[in-house]
C-alpha positions in Angstrom: -0.2 0.1 -0.1 2.5 2.9 1.0 4.6 2.1 -1.9 2.1 2.6 -4.5 1.0 5.7 -2.7 4.5 7.3 -2.4 4.6 6.7 -6.5 1.3 7.8 -6.8 1.8 11.1 -4.7 5.4 11.6 -6.6 3.6 11.1 -10.2 1.1 14.1 -8.7 3.9 15.9 -7.2 5.2 16.5 -10.6 1.9 17.6 -12.2 1.5 20.3 -9.1 4.9 21.8 -8.5 7.8 23.0 -10.7 11.3 21.4 -10.3 12.8 24.0 -7.7 9.5 22.5 -5.6 10.3 19.0 -6.2 13.8 19.0 -5.6 12.9 21.1 -1.9 10.3 18.2 -1.0 13.0 15.1 -2.2 14.9 17.2 0.3 12.2 17.3 2.7 11.3 13.9 2.1 15.2 12.7 2.4 15.1 15.1 6.3 11.9 13.9 7.3 13.3 10.0 6.9 16.3 10.5 9.1 14.7 12.1 11.6 11.9 9.8 11.8 14.8 7.1 12.5 16.3 9.1 14.8 13.9 9.5 16.8 11.8 6.3 16.6 9.1 7.6 14.6 7.0 5.7 11.4 9.3 6.7 8.6 7.1 5.7 5.8 4.4 8.2 7.4 7.0 10.8 7.7 8.1 10.4 4.1 4.2 10.5 3.1 3.8 13.2 4.8 6.8 15.4 3.9 5.8 14.2 0.5 2.6 15.8 0.6 3.2 18.6 2.8 4.1 21.6 0.0 1.5 19.6 -2.8 -0.8 22.8 -3.0 2.0 25.1 -2.6 2.0 26.2 -6.7 -1.6 26.9 -6.1 -2.8 30.7 -6.3 -5.1 32.4 -4.0 -8.3 31.5 -5.9 -7.6 27.7 -6.3 -7.0 27.5 -2.7 -9.9 28.9 -1.9 -12.1 26.8 -3.9 -10.9 23.6 -2.5 -11.6 25.2 1.2 -14.9 26.4 0.0 -15.5 23.2 -1.7 -14.7 21.4 1.6 -16.6 24.0 4.2 -13.2 24.9 5.5 -13.7 27.9 8.0 -10.0 29.7 7.9 -9.2 32.0 10.3 -8.4 35.5 9.7 -4.9 35.4 9.5 -5.1 32.2 6.8 -7.7 34.1 4.9 -5.5 37.3 4.4 -1.8 35.4 4.2 -3.1 32.7 1.6 0.4 31.4 1.1 -0.4 29.5 5.0 -3.6 27.6 3.3 -1.6 25.3 1.1 -0.8 23.1 4.3 -4.4 22.7 4.9 -5.7 21.7 1.1 -2.5 19.7 0.7 -4.2 17.7 4.0 -7.4 17.8 1.8 -5.9 16.2 -1.5 -4.3 13.7 0.7 -7.2 13.0 2.3 -9.7 13.0 -1.0 -7.3 11.8 -3.8 -4.7 9.8 -1.8 -7.1 8.2 0.2 -4.7 9.0 3.4 -6.8 8.7 6.6 -4.0 8.9 9.3 -5.2 11.9 11.1 -0.9 12.0 12.3 0.0 12.2 9.0 -2.9 14.7 7.5 -1.9 17.1 10.6 1.5 16.9 9.9 0.7 18.4 6.4 -1.4 20.8 7.4 0.5 22.4 10.2 3.8 22.6 8.9 3.8 25.9 7.8 2.4 27.5 11.1 3.0 24.2 14.2 0.7 24.0 16.9 0.1 23.2 20.6 0.9 19.7 21.7 2.3 18.4 18.0 2.9 14.9 18.1 6.4 13.7 17.0 5.7 13.3 13.5 4.2 17.3 13.1 7.4 18.1 14.6 9.9 16.1 12.1 8.1 17.4 9.0 7.9 21.2 10.4 11.4 20.9 11.0 12.3 18.8 8.2 11.0 21.8 6.5 13.5 23.8 7.5 16.7 22.1 7.5 16.6 19.9 4.5 19.8 20.0 2.1 18.7 22.6 0.0 18.0 25.3 2.2 20.9 28.1 2.9 20.1 30.6 5.4 22.1 32.2 8.2 21.7 29.6 11.2 20.7 26.5 9.3 23.9 24.5 10.0 23.5 25.4 13.6 19.7 24.5 13.4 20.5 21.1 11.8 23.2 20.2 14.5 20.7 20.8 17.2 18.1 18.9 15.3 19.8 15.9 15.4 20.4 16.3 19.3 17.4 17.5 20.1 13.7 17.5 18.1 12.2 19.8 20.7 14.7 21.7 20.6 14.9 22.1 16.9 11.7 22.6 16.5 11.6 25.9 19.0 14.3 26.9 17.5 12.4 27.0 14.4 9.7 28.4 15.6 12.0 31.0 16.7 13.4 31.9 13.8 9.8 31.7 12.2 8.8 34.8 14.6 11.7 36.4 13.6 11.2 36.4 10.0 7.5 37.1 10.0 8.2 40.2 12.2 11.2 41.2 9.9 9.0 41.3 7.0 5.9 42.6 8.6 3.4 40.0 8.2 0.5 38.8 10.4 2.2 36.1 12.8 -0.3 33.0 12.8 -1.5 32.4 17.2 -0.5 28.7 16.1 2.9 29.7 15.6 3.2 31.6 19.3 1.3 28.8 20.9 3.2 26.2 19.7 6.7 28.1 20.8 5.1 29.1 24.3 3.5 26.0 24.8 7.0 23.6 23.9 9.1 26.2 26.0 7.0 25.9 28.9 7.3 22.2 28.9 10.7 22.2 28.1 11.3 24.5 31.4 9.4 22.3 33.2 
């Protein structure tokens, strides 16, 4: 089942995203499988979630909203105004409806990979973090983040959340409350 599903998703990806995004996705897959094995998570679930995470990234605002409306999803104000955040939600819908993925953990890892959220599962953390540290990423601090991720999954996710918050503030965009809630919850639980 998983082998055929992976082939089907890859075929769909090649039809929906450009070469640069496909290369990024394969980098996220590689990182996700590595982290899943490192932190005793199901690596096939990690591979499926990583493959799907940016499935809808190339969709324009109208295409994203068409999915949201068709499946009666009620995005919050931030998502509606920063429509680029909707691609995770839409990719999760596509995973469920087109590829018959019914594993809630996989679907949530896809859905929340852009914002994070409170009480993320291990798989959600792996996908969130893999998106930041895949081998194609080249930004100041990425090597340090990769080292942190290899040493401690939660500290890696916390650093990624911090980086996201700083970046979003620097470009004067609205910060999704899920990101802040995820950071606060992780920070408080790590400091207990």
